[in-house]
C-alpha positions in Angstrom: 137.1 -115.8 86.2 139.6 -113.0 86.8 142.2 -114.1 89.5 144.0 -110.8 89.5 143.4 -108.5 92.5 140.4 -106.3 92.1 139.0 -103.7 94.4 135.6 -102.2 95.2 135.4 -98.8 93.5 136.3 -96.0 96.0 132.9 -94.3 95.8 131.0 -97.5 96.6 133.5 -98.3 99.3 132.8 -94.9 100.8 129.1 -95.5 100.8 129.5 -99.0 102.3 131.7 -97.6 105.1 128.7 -95.5 106.3 126.5 -98.6 106.7 126.0 -99.5 110.4 127.6 -102.8 111.3 124.6 -104.5 112.8 122.3 -104.8 109.8 125.1 -106.1 107.6 126.1 -108.7 110.3 122.5 -109.7 110.6 122.1 -110.4 106.9 125.5 -112.2 106.9 124.5 -114.4 109.8 121.2 -115.2 108.1 123.1 -116.4 105.0 125.5 -118.5 107.2 122.6 -120.2 108.9 120.8 -120.8 105.6 123.9 -122.1 103.6 126.5 -123.3 106.1 124.7 -124.5 109.2 123.6 -127.8 107.7 127.0 -128.3 106.1 129.1 -127.7 109.2 129.8 -130.8 111.3 128.3 -130.7 114.8 131.8 -131.1 116.4 133.0 -128.0 114.6 130.0 -126.0 115.7 130.7 -127.1 119.3 134.3 -125.9 118.9 133.1 -122.6 117.6 130.5 -122.1 120.4 131.0 -118.7 122.0 134.0 -117.8 119.8 133.8 -114.2 118.4 134.6 -114.1 114.6 134.9 -111.2 112.2 135.0 -111.3 108.4 136.6 -108.0 107.3 136.1 -106.9 103.7 139.1 -104.6 103.4 138.3 -102.7 100.2 134.6 -102.2 101.1 135.3 -101.1 104.7 132.8 -103.7 106.0 133.0 -105.9 109.0 130.7 -108.8 109.8 130.9 -109.8 113.5 129.3 -113.1 114.5 129.7 -116.1 116.8 128.1 -119.5 117.4 125.4 -119.5 120.1 123.4 -122.6 120.9 124.5 -124.3 117.7 123.5 -121.4 115.4 125.4 -118.5 113.9 124.4 -115.2 115.6 125.4 -111.6 115.5 128.1 -110.7 117.9 128.1 -107.4 119.8 131.9 -107.2 119.4 133.6 -105.7 122.5 137.3 -105.9 122.2 139.1 -108.0 119.7 137.5 -111.0 118.0 138.9 -114.4 118.6 139.6 -114.7 114.9 139.5 -112.1 112.1 139.7 -113.1 108.5 140.5 -110.2 106.1 140.5 -109.9 102.3 139.1 -107.8 99.5 135.5 -108.5 98.3 136.8 -110.1 95.0 139.1 -112.5 96.8 136.3 -113.5 99.2 134.1 -114.2 96.1 136.9 -116.3 94.6 137.1 -118.3 97.8 133.4 -118.8 98.0 133.3 -120.1 94.4 136.4 -122.3 95.1 138.2 -120.6 92.2 141.3 -120.1 94.3 142.9 -121.9 97.2 143.0 -119.9 100.5 146.7 -120.7 100.9 147.5 -119.0 97.6 145.7 -115.8 98.7 147.4 -116.1 102.1 150.9 -116.4 100.7 150.3 -113.6 98.2 149.2 -111.4 101.2 145.7 -111.0 99.8 144.1 -112.9 102.7 145.0 -112.6 106.4 144.0 -114.3 109.6 144.6 -112.7 113.0 143.9 -114.1 116.4 143.5 -117.7 117.4 145.6 -119.6 114.9 144.1 -123.0 115.9 140.6 -121.6 115.4 141.6 -120.2 112.0 143.0 -123.6 110.9 139.8 -125.3 112.1 137.6 -122.9 110.0 139.9 -123.2 106.9 140.0 -127.0 107.0 136.3 -127.2 107.6 135.5 -125.0 104.6 138.0 -126.9 102.5 136.2 -130.2 103.1 132.7 -128.9 102.5 131.1 -129.6 99.1 129.0 -126.6 98.3 126.0 -127.0 96.0 126.6 -125.3 92.7 125.3 -121.8 92.7 123.6 -120.8 89.5 123.2 -117.1 89.1 120.6 -117.7 86.4 118.3 -119.2 89.1 117.9 -115.6 90.5 116.4 -114.2 87.3 112.8 -113.0 87.9 111.4 -115.4 85.3 113.1 -118.4 87.0 112.0 -117.3 90.5 108.4 -116.9 89.2 108.5 -120.3 87.6 109.6 -121.9 90.9 106.9 -120.1 92.8 104.2 -121.3 90.4 105.4 -124.9 90.5 105.4 -124.9 94.3 102.0 -123.1 94.6 100.6 -125.5 92.0 101.7 -128.5 94.1 99.8 -127.3 97.2 
């Protein structure tokens, strides 16, 4: 795993910057609800209720605006500044997601920034640090592996 800073190529970043914010945020929120919702403690979700958050992918010119509404992650129609904005390059976010690098390391190397409600940022960081994510296996997304799972499920019905 390459820990050196990497950037989205400028041509791809240009194309991504033209994508409207809502569809991206909708897909992002769907992923949060699918992966994180069951892992986030209920008290943390209550603390996040109504807070407007933004994940900003600097090198891809993408922003994902969301909040917690009624215990679920939902798209936020951002008016004004978010309560918390976390910014990094796409590669650094992928390193964080895979737990290949500590967020403090990226923060002190100025590759990750948090703006807004500091207490909220610490709550989010500490919660993500304590969550044990299931191992993600890219090979499971190969078409043959997906078809095999579909056949095994449909055969069990």
